[in-house]
Each structure stands twice: as C-alpha cells, then as structure tokens.
C-alpha positions, 0 to 999 in steps of 0.5 A: 246058735251058741255064743262063747262067754268071754270070761269062760272057756267052755260056757255058751249062751244059746241065741233064740231063732227070734233073733237069728232068723232075720235079714238086715232090713236097711229100709226098716232100720233107716225108717226107725233111725229117722224116727229116733232122730226126729224125736230127739229134736227140740224144735225151733224157737217160739215167738208171740204173735199179736194173738198171743200177746197179753193186752186189751183188744180195745181200740186205743182212740177213735179212727179220725179227728185226733191227728194221730195215726190210726191204730186198731190195737195196742198189741200191734207189731209196730207198738212196743211190747206188741206181737212179732209180725211173722212169729216163729212157732216150734215145729215138731218133726215126727216120723211115726213107727209102730211097735212091730216096726221097732222090734223088727228093726231091733231083731234085725240089728241084733242078728247082724251084730251076732253074725259079725261077732260084735257082741261080747258076752260076759258071765259077770261084768263089774269092777271093784272100784270106780277107777278108769284104769280098771275098766281099761284093763277089763276092756283091753280086748276091744283094741281101742274100738268104740264100745257100748256096755249094756247092763241089766241095772245101774252100776255106779263103778262102771258108770263113774269109771267110763266118764273119762273115756270118749269111746266107751259108754255104759248104759242100762238095758232100758235105755237101749235103742237102734241109734245107740246100737249102730253107733258102736263097733262092739257091744259088751253085755252080760248073760242076764242082760242078754237073756232079758233082751231075748225074752223081750223079743220073744214076747212079741 
C-alpha cells in the first residue's frame, strides 16, 4: 500500500505489510493500555509504622511499681513521635506485558490508523519561527481535530508554537506509545519518522 504525501502531488510512501496485515486486536490493545495507565500511577502516600520510626527499642521503665501506665517502647503509636497504628504503604499497580505484546498492539493501532486515513505524512514538517499562527496555518487541514505531531528529533520552533494550543501536541518518536496514539484524531508525521517507526517494527 502507498500513502500520498500531504505536501506533494505525485510522491508516495510505501507501507510495509508488517503493519498493514494486522487486525484491530481490542483485547491486546486494552491490556497494553492498562499497563501504561498502571505505570503512570505514582502510588498512594507512605506513613511510618512503629517498626519504621527511629528510636530505641528498650523498655522505658519497668512494668510494675512506678504508678505509670505500662509501655514497651517509645515508638508506640500512642506516644508523640511514635509510629502510625495502621500505616499506609505505597501500592504499585503493575500489569505485565512483554515486548511481543507491546509491538503487536502498536502494529495493530498503526494498521487501523492507516486504514481509516488518520495518518498524514509530510516530506518535511517545520516552521521558520516559533509562532502559533504559523503552526495553525500549516495544520489548517486538520479542521480543529485533536492532532498529534510525531517527529524524528526535537524541533524547538514546533514545540514552542504548539504550547498554546490544547488540541495539538508535538512529541519525538521515542516518546510514542499506544495511549498517546489513541488519544488523538489525527497523526501528523514525516517520511523519515514514518520509516524509522516502520524499521522498528520490521526488526521484531
């Protein structure tokens, strides 16, 4: 299959069968998305129990004969600066996926994006100055749709120009993941970037 370049009339980009010959595997993609969401969670707050609080474990005074309440440690939760009775611990929620599952999901997503014409490829995508107006003019064909721009390397002008627009995000190809791909209506990229993504799939 060939994709027509946006800024050309007759130039095409060949799409490898490694990407196209994939059905949209909802169960696999759902599992990969759950893994990404789980990894993004920072966990709950952490508190110190009596075993984590610093201090001596020696009994402050003898058990009987002092007239005071019996106590076994200065780290007791009922003492000031003691541990918390039911201390909260950070919970790590992790959904394990292997490399084969991840790449299978990525291929499935790209295949679906190509079939539904949601990938727009430019020969070169850049602006001369970091101006939002210039970027908006270049992306006027998107018709106010949420657009993800994927580049091979960091472009300061595009990054600065996109910060004022909520519906447009510019990322490097190394930060691409299934969650961000499915969060946008259109994917804009370049020939070099697309070939790099394709080569990564072919190596697997």
